[in-house]
C-alpha positions as CSV (number, residue, x, y, z in Angstrom):
1,X,0.0,0.0,0.0
2,X,1.2,3.5,-0.8
3,X,0.2,6.0,1.8
4,X,-0.3,9.7,0.7
5,X,0.0,12.1,3.6
6,X,-1.7,15.4,2.8
7,X,-4.3,13.5,0.7
8,X,-6.8,16.4,0.5
9,X,-4.3,18.8,-1.0
10,X,-3.9,19.6,-4.7
11,X,-1.1,17.1,-5.4
12,X,-2.5,14.5,-2.9
13,X,-5.8,14.2,-4.7
14,X,-4.2,13.8,-8.1
15,X,-1.8,11.2,-6.7
16,X,-4.6,9.1,-5.2
17,X,-6.5,9.3,-8.5
18,X,-3.4,8.0,-10.4
19,X,-2.6,5.3,-7.8
20,X,-6.1,3.8,-7.8
21,X,-6.4,0.8,-5.5
22,X,-2.7,1.0,-4.5
23,X,-3.2,4.3,-2.7
24,X,-4.6,5.2,0.7
25,X,-4.8,8.8,1.9
26,X,-4.7,10.6,5.2
27,X,-4.8,14.3,6.1
28,X,-4.7,16.6,9.1
29,X,-7.8,15.1,10.6
30,X,-6.1,11.7,10.8
31,X,-2.4,12.5,11.2
32,X,-0.5,15.5,12.6
33,X,3.0,15.3,11.2
34,X,4.2,17.9,13.8
35,X,3.5,15.3,16.5
36,X,5.9,12.3,16.7
37,X,3.3,10.4,18.6
38,X,0.7,10.9,15.9
39,X,3.0,10.0,13.1
40,X,4.3,6.8,14.8
41,X,0.8,5.7,15.6
42,X,-0.7,6.2,12.1
43,X,2.3,4.8,10.2
44,X,2.7,2.0,12.7
45,X,-0.9,0.9,12.4
46,X,-1.2,1.2,8.6
47,X,2.3,-0.2,7.8
48,X,2.5,1.0,4.2
49,X,5.3,0.0,1.9
50,X,5.6,3.6,0.7
51,X,4.8,7.0,2.3
52,X,4.5,10.0,0.0
53,X,4.5,13.2,2.0
54,X,2.5,15.9,0.3
55,X,1.8,17.8,3.5
56,X,3.5,21.2,3.6
57,X,3.1,24.8,4.7
58,X,3.3,26.4,1.3
59,X,2.4,30.1,2.0
60,X,5.8,31.4,1.0
61,X,5.3,34.9,2.3
62,X,3.5,33.6,5.4
63,X,6.5,31.5,6.3
64,X,8.6,34.7,6.7
65,X,6.5,35.8,9.7
66,X,5.8,32.3,11.0
67,X,9.1,30.6,11.0
68,X,8.1,28.2,13.8
69,X,5.2,26.7,11.9
70,X,7.2,26.5,8.7
71,X,10.0,24.6,10.3
72,X,7.6,22.4,12.3
73,X,5.6,21.3,9.2
74,X,8.2,21.4,6.4
75,X,11.2,20.4,8.5
76,X,10.6,18.6,11.7
77,X,7.5,16.8,10.6
78,X,9.5,15.2,7.8
79,X,11.9,13.9,10.3
80,X,9.1,12.3,12.3
81,X,7.9,10.6,9.1
82,X,11.4,9.4,8.4
83,X,11.6,7.9,11.9
84,X,8.3,6.1,11.4
85,X,9.3,4.8,7.9
86,X,12.7,3.6,9.2
87,X,10.9,1.7,12.0
88,X,8.8,-0.3,9.6
89,X,11.1,-0.4,6.5
90,X,9.0,1.8,4.3
91,X,10.2,4.1,1.5
92,X,9.7,7.8,2.3
93,X,9.0,10.0,-0.7
94,X,9.4,13.7,0.2
95,X,8.1,16.4,-2.2
96,X,10.4,19.4,-2.2
97,X,10.9,22.6,-4.2
98,X,13.0,24.7,-6.5
99,X,13.1,27.3,-3.7
100,X,16.0,25.4,-2.1
101,X,18.1,27.2,-4.8
102,X,19.0,30.9,-5.0
103,X,18.3,31.2,-8.7
104,X,21.8,32.6,-9.5
105,X,23.2,29.7,-11.5
106,X,21.8,30.9,-14.8
107,X,21.2,27.4,-16.2
108,X,18.8,24.7,-15.2
109,X,19.6,23.1,-11.8
110,X,20.6,19.5,-11.6
111,X,20.2,17.3,-8.5
112,X,23.8,17.7,-7.3
113,X,23.8,21.5,-7.3
114,X,24.3,23.0,-3.9
115,X,21.1,24.3,-2.3
116,X,21.2,27.9,-1.1
117,X,17.6,29.0,-0.1
118,X,16.7,32.7,0.0
119,X,13.6,32.4,2.1
120,X,12.3,30.8,5.3
121,X,10.1,28.6,3.1
122,X,13.1,27.5,1.1
123,X,15.1,26.9,4.3
124,X,12.3,24.8,5.8
125,X,11.9,22.7,2.7
126,X,15.7,22.1,2.7
127,X,15.5,21.1,6.3
128,X,12.8,18.6,5.2
129,X,15.1,17.1,2.6
130,X,17.9,16.7,5.2
131,X,15.5,15.1,7.6
132,X,14.1,12.8,5.0
133,X,17.5,11.3,4.6
134,X,17.3,10.1,8.3
135,X,15.9,6.9,6.7
136,X,18.2,5.4,4.2
137,X,15.2,4.3,2.1
138,X,14.2,7.8,0.8
139,X,13.3,9.6,-2.4
140,X,13.3,13.4,-2.6
141,X,11.5,14.9,-5.6
142,X,11.9,18.6,-6.3
143,X,9.3,20.4,-8.4
144,X,8.1,23.9,-9.1
145,X,5.3,26.3,-10.1
146,X,2.6,23.7,-9.4
147,X,-1.0,24.0,-10.3
148,X,-4.0,21.7,-10.4
149,X,-7.8,21.3,-10.2
150,X,-7.9,20.8,-6.5
151,X,-6.5,23.9,-4.9
152,X,-5.6,27.6,-5.1
153,X,-3.0,28.2,-7.8
154,X,-1.7,30.7,-10.3
155,X,-3.8,29.5,-13.2
156,X,-7.0,29.8,-11.3
157,X,-6.0,33.2,-9.9
158,X,-5.3,34.5,-13.4
159,X,-8.6,33.1,-14.8
160,X,-10.4,34.9,-12.0
161,X,-8.6,38.2,-12.4
162,X,-8.8,37.9,-16.2
163,X,-12.6,37.7,-16.0
164,X,-12.6,40.9,-14.0
165,X,-10.0,43.1,-15.7
166,X,-8.6,43.7,-19.1
167,X,-5.1,44.5,-18.0
168,X,-2.8,43.0,-15.4
169,X,0.9,43.4,-14.4
170,X,2.8,40.2,-13.8
171,X,6.5,39.7,-13.0
172,X,8.7,38.9,-16.0
173,X,12.1,38.4,-14.3
174,X,11.3,35.0,-12.5
175,X,11.9,32.0,-14.8
176,X,10.7,28.4,-14.2
177,X,8.6,25.6,-15.5
178,X,4.8,25.6,-14.8
179,X,3.9,22.1,-13.7
180,X,0.5,20.4,-13.7
181,X,-0.1,18.2,-10.6
182,X,-1.3,15.3,-12.7
183,X,2.0,15.2,-14.6
184,X,3.9,15.4,-11.4
185,X,1.9,12.6,-9.9
186,X,2.8,10.4,-13.0
187,X,6.5,11.3,-12.5
188,X,6.4,10.4,-8.8
189,X,4.7,7.0,-9.5
190,X,7.3,6.3,-12.3
191,X,10.1,7.0,-9.8
192,X,8.6,4.7,-7.2
193,X,7.8,1.9,-9.6
194,X,11.3,2.0,-11.0
195,X,12.9,1.6,-7.6
196,X,14.6,5.0,-7.7
197,X,16.2,6.5,-4.6
198,X,17.9,9.8,-3.7
199,X,17.1,13.2,-5.2
200,X,15.3,13.8,-8.5
201,X,13.8,16.8,-10.3
202,X,10.3,16.5,-11.8
203,X,8.6,19.4,-13.7
204,X,7.0,20.0,-17.0
205,X,9.5,20.6,-19.8
206,X,10.5,24.0,-21.2
207,X,10.4,27.2,-19.2
208,X,9.0,30.7,-19.2
209,X,8.4,33.8,-17.0
210,X,5.3,34.2,-14.8
211,X,4.4,37.0,-17.2
212,X,4.6,34.7,-20.2
213,X,2.7,32.0,-18.3
214,X,-0.1,34.4,-17.6
215,X,-0.3,35.5,-21.2
216,X,-0.5,31.8,-22.3
217,X,-3.3,31.2,-19.8
218,X,-5.4,34.0,-21.2
219,X,-4.6,33.0,-24.8
220,X,-5.6,29.4,-24.2
221,X,-8.7,30.5,-22.3
222,X,-9.8,33.0,-25.0
223,X,-9.6,36.0,-22.7
224,X,-8.5,39.3,-24.1
225,X,-6.3,40.5,-21.3
226,X,-3.2,42.7,-21.7
227,X,-0.3,41.4,-19.5
228,X,2.2,44.2,-18.6
229,X,5.7,43.4,-17.3
230,X,6.9,44.2,-13.8
231,X,9.9,43.3,-11.8
232,X,10.1,41.2,-8.6
233,X,11.5,44.3,-6.9
234,X,8.4,46.3,-7.9
235,X,6.1,43.5,-6.6
236,X,7.9,43.8,-3.2
237,X,6.8,40.6,-1.5
238,X,8.1,39.6,2.0
239,X,9.9,36.5,0.8
240,X,12.8,36.6,-1.7
241,X,12.2,34.4,-4.8
242,X,14.9,32.7,-6.9
243,X,14.9,34.5,-10.3
244,X,16.0,31.5,-12.4
245,X,15.1,28.2,-10.8
246,X,14.4,25.9,-13.8
247,X,14.9,22.3,-12.9
248,X,16.9,19.9,-15.1
249,X,14.8,16.6,-15.3
250,X,17.1,14.5,-17.5
251,X,17.9,12.2,-14.6
252,X,14.2,11.4,-14.2
253,X,13.9,10.4,-17.9
254,X,17.2,8.5,-17.9
255,X,16.2,6.4,-14.8
256,X,12.5,5.8,-15.5
257,X,11.8,6.5,-19.2
258,X,9.2,9.1,-18.2
259,X,9.6,12.2,-20.3
260,X,7.8,15.3,-19.1
261,X,5.8,17.1,-21.8
262,X,6.0,20.8,-22.4
263,X,4.3,23.1,-20.0
264,X,2.1,24.6,-22.7
265,X,0.7,21.2,-23.7
266,X,-0.1,20.4,-20.1
267,X,-1.8,23.8,-19.6
268,X,-4.0,23.1,-22.7
269,X,-5.2,19.8,-21.3
270,X,-5.8,21.3,-17.9
271,X,-8.0,24.0,-19.3
272,X,-9.9,21.5,-21.6
273,X,-10.7,19.3,-18.6
274,X,-11.6,22.3,-16.5
275,X,-14.1,23.4,-19.1
276,X,-15.6,19.9,-19.3
277,X,-15.9,19.7,-15.5
278,X,-17.6,23.1,-15.5
279,X,-20.0,22.0,-18.2
280,X,-21.0,18.7,-16.5
281,X,-21.3,20.3,-13.1
282,X,-18.4,18.6,-11.4
283,X,-16.2,21.7,-11.0
């Protein structure tokens, strides 16, 4: 059995859908990953072969003013899961982020590049990576710019704002790869099924700025919205973001045969399915 922790979140729901009968989900109402007692009890009772941790405190700016919660959830909680997995011989799969890098490399990051987070969120996720390694049987998967049908995300925010306004300003100096949660779920399952261990990067192929991503969303959705450029400095958010954090996913393909598709093709399918769900009343 593959246990998905954080099963009600965006990635967790898509993972369970892809896993089918192999998957079992728990969320905060059943497990508190900041409590060692809770983690040991749930993992010990269920005895899964694999634990995929999708639980995280993902409010990047909120982490800056709530370091304690960020570290408890994204760092210490992963350590508790690692302890529990080690006790029963289960594989721990930890979902991490491009925010462990500072964005200064100028070319796509490979798995062996040295982390250097700029924010509390990035620091807490790096702590989670280090704690995941407490159990030798671990798999750390870094991804970025995630969106999906089951939670708040950039695509849904742009569609909402695009229906209200005919002009928006979006940063054009942050570069990465928009990644659909469904495609990430498939990559995660491929890594598990191929017996992969260690650190891997998994994101949709090709890259763009947030500005170009927004423009593509409007174009694919048939919305006539002008997207003006702005800088990260002008946006003036509490947490520093890496400016170029594209992830090199060649190791993923080499070891599993899974080849991520381009982000634009993934976006097109996401929007098509979104429209279908709206039309049949399941949105």
